[in-house]
C-alpha positions as CSV (number, residue, x, y, z in Angstrom):
1,M,17.0,10.5,51.2
2,T,14.8,12.2,48.8
3,G,15.5,10.2,45.6
4,R,16.4,6.8,44.6
5,A,19.6,4.9,43.6
6,L,19.9,2.3,40.9
7,L,22.9,-0.1,40.5
8,I,24.1,-0.6,36.9
9,T,25.9,-4.0,37.0
10,G,26.9,-6.5,34.3
11,T,27.3,-10.2,33.7
12,S,31.0,-9.5,33.1
13,T,33.4,-6.9,32.1
14,D,33.1,-5.0,28.8
15,V,29.4,-5.7,28.3
16,G,28.6,-2.0,27.9
17,K,27.7,-0.7,31.4
18,T,29.1,2.7,30.9
19,I,27.2,3.3,27.6
20,V,24.0,1.9,29.3
21,T,24.6,4.3,32.3
22,A,24.9,7.2,29.9
23,A,21.8,6.2,28.0
24,L,19.7,5.8,31.3
25,A,21.0,9.2,32.4
26,C,19.6,10.6,29.2
27,V,16.1,9.0,29.4
28,A,15.9,10.1,33.0
29,G,17.2,13.5,32.6
30,S,15.1,14.3,29.4
31,S,11.8,13.2,30.8
32,A,8.8,15.4,31.3
33,S,9.2,15.0,35.2
34,G,12.5,16.8,35.1
35,V,14.6,14.2,37.0
36,G,17.8,15.3,38.4
37,V,20.4,12.7,37.6
38,A,23.7,12.0,39.2
39,V,26.2,9.2,38.6
40,C,28.6,7.4,41.1
41,K,31.4,5.2,40.0
42,P,32.7,3.5,43.1
43,A,35.7,2.0,41.7
44,Q,37.5,2.9,38.5
45,T,40.5,0.8,37.4
46,G,42.9,0.9,34.5
47,V,43.1,4.6,34.5
48,E,45.9,6.8,35.9
49,P,45.3,9.9,38.0
50,G,44.2,12.8,35.7
51,E,43.1,10.6,32.9
52,P,39.5,10.4,31.7
53,G,37.6,7.4,33.0
54,D,34.0,6.1,32.7
55,L,32.5,9.1,34.2
56,A,34.1,11.2,31.5
57,T,32.2,9.1,28.8
58,V,29.0,9.5,30.8
59,A,29.5,13.3,31.0
60,H,30.4,13.5,27.4
61,L,27.4,11.4,26.0
62,A,24.7,12.4,28.6
63,G,25.8,15.9,29.7
64,V,25.6,14.8,33.4
65,A,27.5,17.3,35.6
66,D,27.0,15.6,39.1
67,L,29.6,12.8,39.0
68,V,31.5,11.1,41.8
69,E,34.3,8.6,41.6
70,C,35.1,7.0,45.0
71,A,38.4,5.3,44.2
72,R,40.8,4.8,41.3
73,Y,43.4,2.3,40.7
74,P,46.0,2.4,37.7
75,E,45.9,-1.3,36.7
76,P,43.0,-2.7,34.7
77,L,42.2,-5.4,37.4
78,A,39.4,-6.1,39.8
79,P,39.5,-3.2,42.2
80,E,40.6,-5.3,45.2
81,T,43.7,-6.7,43.4
82,A,44.4,-3.3,41.7
83,A,44.5,-1.5,45.0
84,M,46.7,-4.1,46.7
85,R,49.2,-4.1,43.7
86,A,49.3,-0.2,43.8
87,G,49.8,-0.1,47.5
88,L,46.7,2.0,47.9
89,A,43.9,1.7,50.5
90,P,41.2,-0.6,49.7
91,L,37.6,0.9,49.1
92,S,35.3,0.9,52.0
93,L,31.5,0.5,51.8
94,S,31.0,3.4,54.1
95,T,32.9,5.7,51.5
96,I,30.3,4.5,48.7
97,V,27.3,4.8,50.9
98,D,28.3,8.3,52.0
99,A,28.9,9.3,48.5
100,V,25.6,7.9,47.3
101,T,23.6,9.2,50.2
102,E,24.9,12.7,49.5
103,L,23.8,12.3,45.8
104,V,20.4,10.9,46.6
105,S,19.6,13.6,49.0
106,T,19.7,16.2,46.1
107,H,18.9,14.2,43.0
108,R,15.8,12.2,42.1
109,L,17.9,9.5,40.4
110,T,21.4,8.4,41.1
111,L,23.1,5.7,38.9
112,V,25.7,3.6,40.5
113,E,27.9,1.9,37.9
114,G,29.6,-1.2,39.2
115,A,32.9,-2.8,38.0
116,G,32.6,-6.0,36.1
117,G,30.0,-8.5,37.5
118,V,28.2,-8.5,40.8
119,L,30.8,-10.7,42.5
120,V,33.8,-8.8,41.4
121,R,35.7,-7.7,44.7
122,L,35.7,-3.9,45.1
123,A,37.7,-4.7,48.3
124,P,38.1,-7.6,50.6
125,D,34.7,-8.9,51.5
126,L,33.0,-6.1,49.4
127,T,31.1,-6.5,46.1
128,A,28.4,-4.7,44.3
129,L,25.8,-6.9,46.0
130,D,26.9,-5.2,49.4
131,V,26.7,-1.9,47.8
132,A,23.2,-2.3,46.4
133,Y,21.8,-3.7,49.6
134,A,23.3,-0.9,51.7
135,I,21.9,1.8,49.6
136,G,18.5,0.1,49.0
137,A,18.9,0.0,45.1
138,D,17.3,-2.2,42.5
139,A,19.8,-3.5,39.8
140,V,19.8,-3.1,36.1
141,V,21.9,-6.0,34.6
142,V,23.7,-5.4,31.3
143,V,24.0,-8.5,29.3
144,Q,25.9,-9.6,26.1
145,A,24.0,-10.6,23.1
146,G,25.6,-13.8,21.9
147,L,26.6,-17.2,23.2
148,G,27.0,-17.5,27.0
149,A,24.5,-14.7,27.6
150,L,21.9,-17.0,29.2
151,N,24.0,-18.8,31.6
152,H,25.8,-15.5,32.7
153,A,22.5,-13.7,33.2
154,E,20.9,-16.5,35.1
155,L,23.8,-16.7,37.5
156,T,23.8,-12.8,38.0
157,V,20.1,-12.7,38.6
158,E,20.1,-15.5,41.0
159,A,23.0,-13.9,42.9
160,L,21.0,-10.7,43.1
161,R,18.0,-12.4,44.3
162,A,19.8,-14.5,46.8
163,N,21.0,-11.2,48.4
164,R,17.6,-9.6,48.4
165,I,18.2,-7.3,45.6
166,R,15.5,-6.8,43.0
167,P,16.6,-7.1,39.3
168,A,14.8,-4.2,37.6
169,G,15.6,-5.3,34.2
170,L,18.0,-6.6,31.7
171,V,19.6,-4.4,29.0
172,I,21.5,-5.9,26.1
173,G,24.6,-3.9,26.0
174,S,25.5,-4.1,22.3
175,W,23.0,-5.2,19.6
176,P,24.6,-5.6,16.1
177,R,22.8,-4.6,12.9
178,D,22.9,-8.2,11.7
179,P,22.5,-10.5,14.8
180,D,23.2,-14.1,14.5
181,L,20.9,-16.9,15.4
182,A,22.1,-17.2,19.0
183,M,21.6,-13.5,19.5
184,R,18.0,-13.6,18.1
185,C,17.3,-16.6,20.3
186,N,18.8,-15.1,23.4
187,R,16.6,-11.9,23.2
188,I,13.6,-14.3,23.4
189,D,15.1,-16.6,25.9
190,L,16.7,-14.1,28.4
191,P,13.3,-13.0,30.0
192,R,11.9,-16.5,29.9
193,L,14.8,-18.1,31.7
194,T,15.6,-15.3,34.3
195,G,12.1,-14.1,34.9
196,V,13.4,-10.6,34.3
197,P,12.3,-8.5,31.4
198,V,14.5,-7.1,28.6
199,V,14.0,-3.4,29.3
200,G,16.6,-2.1,26.8
201,V,18.5,-2.9,23.7
202,I,21.5,-0.7,22.9
203,P,22.6,-0.6,19.2
204,D,26.2,-1.5,18.6
205,G,28.6,1.5,18.2
206,V,26.4,4.2,19.7
207,G,29.2,5.4,22.0
208,E,30.7,6.9,18.9
209,L,27.7,9.1,18.2
210,E,27.9,12.9,18.8
211,P,26.3,13.8,22.2
212,D,23.2,15.5,20.6
213,Q,22.6,12.3,18.5
214,F,23.2,9.9,21.4
215,R,20.7,11.9,23.7
216,A,18.1,12.1,21.0
217,A,18.1,8.4,20.2
218,A,18.6,7.1,23.7
219,P,14.9,6.9,24.7
220,T,14.2,4.7,21.7
221,W,16.4,2.0,23.2
222,F,14.3,1.3,26.4
223,D,10.8,0.1,27.2
224,P,8.5,3.1,27.9
225,D,7.1,1.4,31.0
226,F,10.5,1.0,32.4
227,V,11.4,4.5,31.7
228,A,8.2,5.6,33.5
229,D,9.2,3.6,36.6
230,L,12.8,5.0,36.4
231,N,11.3,8.4,36.7
232,S,9.0,7.7,39.6
233,R,9.6,9.6,42.7
234,S,9.5,6.7,45.2
235,A,12.5,4.7,46.1
236,P,12.0,0.9,46.2
237,D,11.8,-0.8,49.6
238,K,14.3,-3.3,50.7
239,I,13.1,-6.9,50.2
240,A,12.4,-8.6,53.5
241,A,14.2,-12.0,54.0
242,D,10.9,-13.8,54.0
243,Q,9.3,-11.9,51.0
244,P,9.1,-13.8,47.7
245,I,10.4,-12.4,44.6
246,E,8.7,-12.9,41.3
247,G,10.5,-15.1,38.9
248,V,12.6,-17.0,41.5
249,H,13.1,-20.6,40.4
250,A,11.4,-23.1,42.7
C-alpha cells in the first residue's frame, strides 16, 4: 500500500463524524503536498437504495470524487441489527479491507468513516476496532462538546488503546458560538484526561455552508501540526502488543 488510512470514529452517534470527515478531506486535499484523498464508508444505515447518504455530504462539501460505500441498510440502526432486520447479508471484514486496500494503493490518504462509536457492531463480531487494526489505521475520535464528553471520550480512547490502535487526536464535532461552562471546561479537560490532544474544533452549523466557503474555512478548524502529520507520506506502523502508548493510564 502506498498511502495511509485513517479511521474517523466517534464517541457516539450524531457527534459530527461526517462533517469532520469532509473537513479532513479538505485540509488534506488542499495541502501544498497535493494529497489524493479517498473516503470509505463501510456501513451506511437509515438510507434507502438510491438515496444520498453520508458520502454524498462529503462529496458535496469537500469535492471528493473517490468514494466507496461497502454496505447499506435501510433502517437507522446499528449495522448488524439493520442487516438482520432487512434480511441482508452482514458486512464482512474482508470486504472492508479489500475496499480500503484498493483506495490506499492509489491515494495518499483514505478516510474511513465509522458508524456510531468504536464498539457498534458492523456485523456479528465486527466493530470499527477490528477494521482499524486490520488496515493499520490510526483513529481520530470525534467528541461532543457538552456534558458527558469526558466519560465518553475516555472510554473510547481506552478501547482504542486496548486494541493497539493509536488515537491520533480528538475533534470536537460541533462547537457553538456561545459555549456553556461545561463545554469550556471540557475543551481543557479532554486532553488532560485522555492523554490525546484536541486537534480540531468544528464550529456549529458549518455543514450548511456553501462548498467553497466550507473548503476555504476548513483549514482554520485544525491544529497545523496535525494537518502536517495528516499529509505525511508514511503510514503509521501497527503497535506491538508489548509497546507502550503515550498517555495510557497506569
